[in-house]
C-alpha positions, 0 to 999 in steps of 0.5 A: 500500500502506498499512502501519500499526503499530497497528490503524486503519481502512484508507483509500483514498488520494484522487486528489489530494495533500493536503499543502502544496507545499514540501520537498526532498532533504537534498542540495538547498539548505538553509535558512540556519543560525540566527543566533547570539544569547542563548538564550531562558530555559527555560519552566516545563516546562524547554523553552527559548524557551517561555513559560508559555502555550505550556508549559501547552498541552503535555499532561502526558502528553507526553514528546516535543515537536518545537519549531519556532521561526520567525525572525519572524512573516513569515519562512519560516525556522525551526529544529526541535529535538526535546525529550524529557522525562527524569527530569532534565528536558527534553533537547534534540537539536541544532537543525536548519535548516528552512523554514515557509510563504512568508509566515510564520505565522498564528493563524487559518490559511486555505487559500491564505494561505501561512502556517503555523498557530501552535499546539501539535498532536499528531503521530499519523500518518506516511507517504510515497512510500518504504518505512517507514524504521522509523517508530514512528508508524503509517506509510502508504505510497502512490504518492499522495505523489508531489510534481511541480512546482517551489517558490517559488524554482524548485526541484524538489519531487520527493522532498518527500513521500518521508517525512511526519509529519502535524501534527494541524491540521484533520485526524482523528488515526488516519488517513493523512496523505492523508485529507481530513477537515477538522473545521474546514471546508475553508476552514481548510486542511489537509494540514499536514505535517513533510516533506522539505526541497526548499530553499525555503519551503512553502505551510504545512508545515515542512520539514527535511532528509531525514536529520533527518525519518528521525530523527524517524520513528524516534524519535517514539513514540505511547506518549510522546504526541508534539506539535509546538509551532510558531510564531515566536519572539515567539509561543512566548515567551508 
Protein backbone atom coordinates (compact mmCIF):
# COMPACT_ATOMS: atom_id res chain seq x y z
CA UNK A 1 0.00 0.00 0.00
CA UNK A 2 1.21 3.49 -0.83
CA UNK A 3 -0.27 6.38 1.13
CA UNK A 4 0.54 9.98 0.30
CA UNK A 5 -0.48 13.22 1.92
CA UNK A 6 -0.04 15.13 -1.33
CA UNK A 7 -1.11 14.15 -4.82
CA UNK A 8 1.60 12.40 -6.81
CA UNK A 9 1.68 9.54 -9.27
CA UNK A 10 1.48 6.12 -7.65
CA UNK A 11 4.42 3.88 -8.41
CA UNK A 12 4.68 0.13 -8.29
CA UNK A 13 7.36 -0.90 -5.80
CA UNK A 14 10.27 -2.64 -7.55
CA UNK A 15 11.03 -6.24 -6.59
CA UNK A 16 14.45 -5.38 -5.13
CA UNK A 17 15.07 -2.91 -2.34
CA UNK A 18 16.97 0.20 -3.43
CA UNK A 19 18.19 1.60 -0.12
CA UNK A 20 21.68 1.25 1.30
CA UNK A 21 22.39 -1.68 3.60
CA UNK A 22 22.57 -0.17 7.06
CA UNK A 23 20.40 0.95 10.00
CA UNK A 24 18.54 -0.61 13.11
CA UNK A 25 16.21 -0.52 16.05
CA UNK A 26 16.67 2.03 18.81
CA UNK A 27 17.10 -0.92 21.14
CA UNK A 28 20.17 -2.13 19.22
CA UNK A 29 23.76 -0.98 19.68
CA UNK A 30 24.07 2.76 19.35
CA UNK A 31 26.87 4.88 17.88
CA UNK A 32 29.28 6.25 20.49
CA UNK A 33 28.33 9.68 21.79
CA UNK A 34 30.22 12.58 20.19
CA UNK A 35 33.40 13.59 21.94
CA UNK A 36 33.41 16.90 23.76
CA UNK A 37 35.18 19.92 22.38
CA UNK A 38 34.72 23.54 21.39
CA UNK A 39 31.72 24.08 19.14
CA UNK A 40 32.38 25.48 15.70
CA UNK A 41 31.26 29.09 15.24
CA UNK A 42 27.93 29.76 13.54
CA UNK A 43 27.97 30.32 9.78
CA UNK A 44 26.46 33.38 8.13
CA UNK A 45 22.99 31.84 8.39
CA UNK A 46 23.49 31.07 12.07
CA UNK A 47 23.90 27.28 11.90
CA UNK A 48 26.93 26.19 13.98
CA UNK A 49 29.61 24.35 12.06
CA UNK A 50 28.57 25.55 8.60
CA UNK A 51 30.92 27.82 6.71
CA UNK A 52 29.89 30.38 4.07
CA UNK A 53 29.81 27.96 1.12
CA UNK A 54 27.65 25.39 2.87
CA UNK A 55 25.37 28.05 4.33
CA UNK A 56 24.94 29.66 0.92
CA UNK A 57 23.87 26.29 -0.52
CA UNK A 58 20.80 26.23 1.75
CA UNK A 59 17.85 27.71 -0.19
CA UNK A 60 16.49 30.94 1.23
CA UNK A 61 13.00 29.44 1.48
CA UNK A 62 14.28 26.54 3.61
CA UNK A 63 13.42 26.84 7.29
CA UNK A 64 14.29 23.27 8.36
CA UNK A 65 17.80 21.87 7.95
CA UNK A 66 18.99 18.47 9.16
CA UNK A 67 22.76 18.78 9.65
CA UNK A 68 24.74 15.52 9.58
CA UNK A 69 28.27 16.10 10.89
CA UNK A 70 30.77 13.30 10.37
CA UNK A 71 33.76 12.88 12.68
CA UNK A 72 36.19 12.61 9.78
CA UNK A 73 36.47 12.10 6.03
CA UNK A 74 36.91 8.34 6.51
CA UNK A 75 34.84 7.81 9.64
CA UNK A 76 31.43 6.07 9.82
CA UNK A 77 30.44 8.03 12.94
CA UNK A 78 28.41 11.24 12.85
CA UNK A 79 25.84 13.30 14.69
CA UNK A 80 22.47 14.54 13.46
CA UNK A 81 20.92 17.86 14.53
CA UNK A 82 17.65 19.37 13.30
CA UNK A 83 17.81 23.16 12.93
CA UNK A 84 14.64 25.21 12.48
CA UNK A 85 14.64 28.84 11.43
CA UNK A 86 12.51 31.21 13.50
CA UNK A 87 12.21 34.98 13.80
CA UNK A 88 15.02 34.76 16.36
CA UNK A 89 17.30 32.79 14.02
CA UNK A 90 18.11 29.09 13.68
CA UNK A 91 17.16 26.99 16.69
CA UNK A 92 18.82 23.58 17.20
CA UNK A 93 17.42 20.34 18.58
CA UNK A 94 19.64 18.08 20.72
CA UNK A 95 22.41 16.23 18.86
CA UNK A 96 21.70 12.58 18.06
CA UNK A 97 24.47 9.98 17.58
CA UNK A 98 24.30 8.37 14.16
CA UNK A 99 26.16 6.33 11.54
CA UNK A 100 27.08 7.12 7.95
CA UNK A 101 28.83 4.89 5.39
CA UNK A 102 31.56 2.46 6.40
CA UNK A 103 34.38 4.34 4.62
CA UNK A 104 33.19 7.86 5.37
CA UNK A 105 32.37 10.49 2.76
CA UNK A 106 32.82 11.24 -0.94
CA UNK A 107 32.43 14.33 -3.11
CA UNK A 108 31.78 12.01 -6.10
CA UNK A 109 29.79 9.12 -4.70
CA UNK A 110 29.79 5.97 -6.83
CA UNK A 111 27.81 2.78 -6.37
CA UNK A 112 29.63 0.37 -4.08
CA UNK A 113 32.23 2.84 -2.78
CA UNK A 114 30.83 2.53 0.77
CA UNK A 115 30.90 6.30 1.22
CA UNK A 116 28.10 8.77 1.86
CA UNK A 117 27.67 11.64 -0.61
CA UNK A 118 28.74 15.08 0.58
CA UNK A 119 26.23 17.80 -0.15
CA UNK A 120 23.05 19.73 0.52
CA UNK A 121 19.96 17.81 -0.59
CA UNK A 122 16.23 18.37 -0.35
CA UNK A 123 14.02 15.99 1.65
CA UNK A 124 10.80 15.34 -0.24
CA UNK A 125 9.51 11.84 0.50
CA UNK A 126 9.33 9.21 3.21
CA UNK A 127 8.14 5.66 3.65
CA UNK A 128 8.71 2.39 5.39
CA UNK A 129 7.62 -1.09 6.28
CA UNK A 130 5.43 0.13 9.15
CA UNK A 131 2.28 2.27 9.04
CA UNK A 132 2.66 6.03 8.76
CA UNK A 133 3.58 7.32 12.25
CA UNK A 134 2.24 10.80 11.46
CA UNK A 135 4.68 11.92 8.77
CA UNK A 136 4.23 15.35 7.26
CA UNK A 137 6.24 14.29 4.24
CA UNK A 138 4.38 12.09 1.72
CA UNK A 139 4.63 8.57 3.16
CA UNK A 140 4.86 5.39 1.07
CA UNK A 141 4.22 2.15 2.93
CA UNK A 142 5.40 -1.06 1.25
CA UNK A 143 6.48 -4.59 2.10
CA UNK A 144 9.49 -3.97 -0.17
CA UNK A 145 11.11 -2.06 2.71
CA UNK A 146 11.93 -5.43 4.32
CA UNK A 147 15.65 -5.49 5.25
CA UNK A 148 17.03 -9.00 5.82
CA UNK A 149 20.65 -9.96 6.40
CA UNK A 150 23.41 -8.61 8.60
CA UNK A 151 25.53 -5.47 8.68
CA UNK A 152 29.28 -4.93 8.54
CA UNK A 153 29.70 -5.85 12.20
CA UNK A 154 27.41 -8.89 12.05
CA UNK A 155 24.42 -7.01 13.46
CA UNK A 156 20.93 -7.88 12.13
CA UNK A 157 19.46 -5.41 9.66
CA UNK A 158 15.85 -6.34 10.36
CA UNK A 159 13.85 -3.18 11.09
CA UNK A 160 16.32 -0.83 9.41
CA UNK A 161 13.71 0.33 6.92
CA UNK A 162 10.72 0.42 9.25
CA UNK A 163 10.87 4.16 8.58
CA UNK A 164 12.96 6.00 6.00
CA UNK A 165 13.31 9.53 4.65
CA UNK A 166 14.65 9.70 1.11
CA UNK A 167 17.62 12.02 0.59
CA UNK A 168 17.24 13.62 -2.84
CA UNK A 169 20.62 12.47 -4.11
CA UNK A 170 20.40 10.99 -7.64
CA UNK A 171 16.65 10.46 -7.37
CA UNK A 172 13.45 12.03 -8.63
CA UNK A 173 11.69 14.00 -5.86
CA UNK A 174 7.98 13.36 -5.52
CA UNK A 175 8.30 9.60 -5.84
CA UNK A 176 8.52 6.68 -3.43
CA UNK A 177 11.95 6.16 -1.82
CA UNK A 178 11.85 2.82 -3.66
CA UNK A 179 11.76 4.48 -7.09
CA UNK A 180 14.82 3.52 -9.17
CA UNK A 181 15.07 6.61 -11.38
CA UNK A 182 18.71 7.78 -11.34
CA UNK A 183 19.12 11.17 -13.08
CA UNK A 184 22.93 11.00 -12.78
CA UNK A 185 23.00 7.41 -14.03
CA UNK A 186 23.11 4.11 -12.12
CA UNK A 187 26.87 4.21 -11.55
CA UNK A 188 26.44 7.22 -9.27
CA UNK A 189 24.45 5.16 -6.79
CA UNK A 190 21.11 5.95 -5.23
CA UNK A 191 18.70 4.89 -2.53
CA UNK A 192 20.47 7.13 -0.01
CA UNK A 193 18.16 7.48 2.97
CA UNK A 194 17.85 8.59 6.55
CA UNK A 195 16.74 5.36 8.20
CA UNK A 196 16.58 3.42 11.46
CA UNK A 197 19.93 2.62 13.10
CA UNK A 198 20.93 -1.02 13.44
CA UNK A 199 24.16 -0.47 15.38
CA UNK A 200 26.79 -0.28 12.64
CA UNK A 201 27.99 1.60 9.55
CA UNK A 202 25.87 1.84 6.40
CA UNK A 203 26.54 1.48 2.67
CA UNK A 204 25.84 5.18 2.05
CA UNK A 205 22.85 6.19 4.16
CA UNK A 206 22.63 7.97 7.51
CA UNK A 207 21.02 6.02 10.35
CA UNK A 208 19.58 7.27 13.65
CA UNK A 209 17.61 5.65 16.46
CA UNK A 210 14.03 4.75 15.60
CA UNK A 211 12.55 7.24 18.05
CA UNK A 212 14.60 10.07 16.53
CA UNK A 213 13.59 9.17 13.00
CA UNK A 214 9.93 9.21 14.03
CA UNK A 215 10.53 12.69 15.48
CA UNK A 216 11.91 13.82 12.12
CA UNK A 217 8.98 12.32 10.23
CA UNK A 218 6.53 14.17 12.45
CA UNK A 219 8.45 17.45 12.26
CA UNK A 220 9.77 17.88 8.72
CA UNK A 221 7.18 19.89 6.81
CA UNK A 222 7.12 20.12 2.99
CA UNK A 223 5.87 23.69 3.35
CA UNK A 224 9.13 24.57 5.11
CA UNK A 225 11.26 23.09 2.29
CA UNK A 226 13.49 20.87 4.45
CA UNK A 227 17.03 19.93 3.43
CA UNK A 228 19.83 17.77 4.76
CA UNK A 229 23.35 19.20 4.93
CA UNK A 230 25.72 16.25 5.22
CA UNK A 231 29.46 15.73 5.37
CA UNK A 232 32.44 15.53 7.66
CA UNK A 233 33.12 18.50 9.93
CA UNK A 234 36.05 19.94 7.93
CA UNK A 235 33.99 19.97 4.72
CA UNK A 236 30.97 21.53 6.42
CA UNK A 237 33.13 24.35 7.81
CA UNK A 238 33.95 25.73 4.34
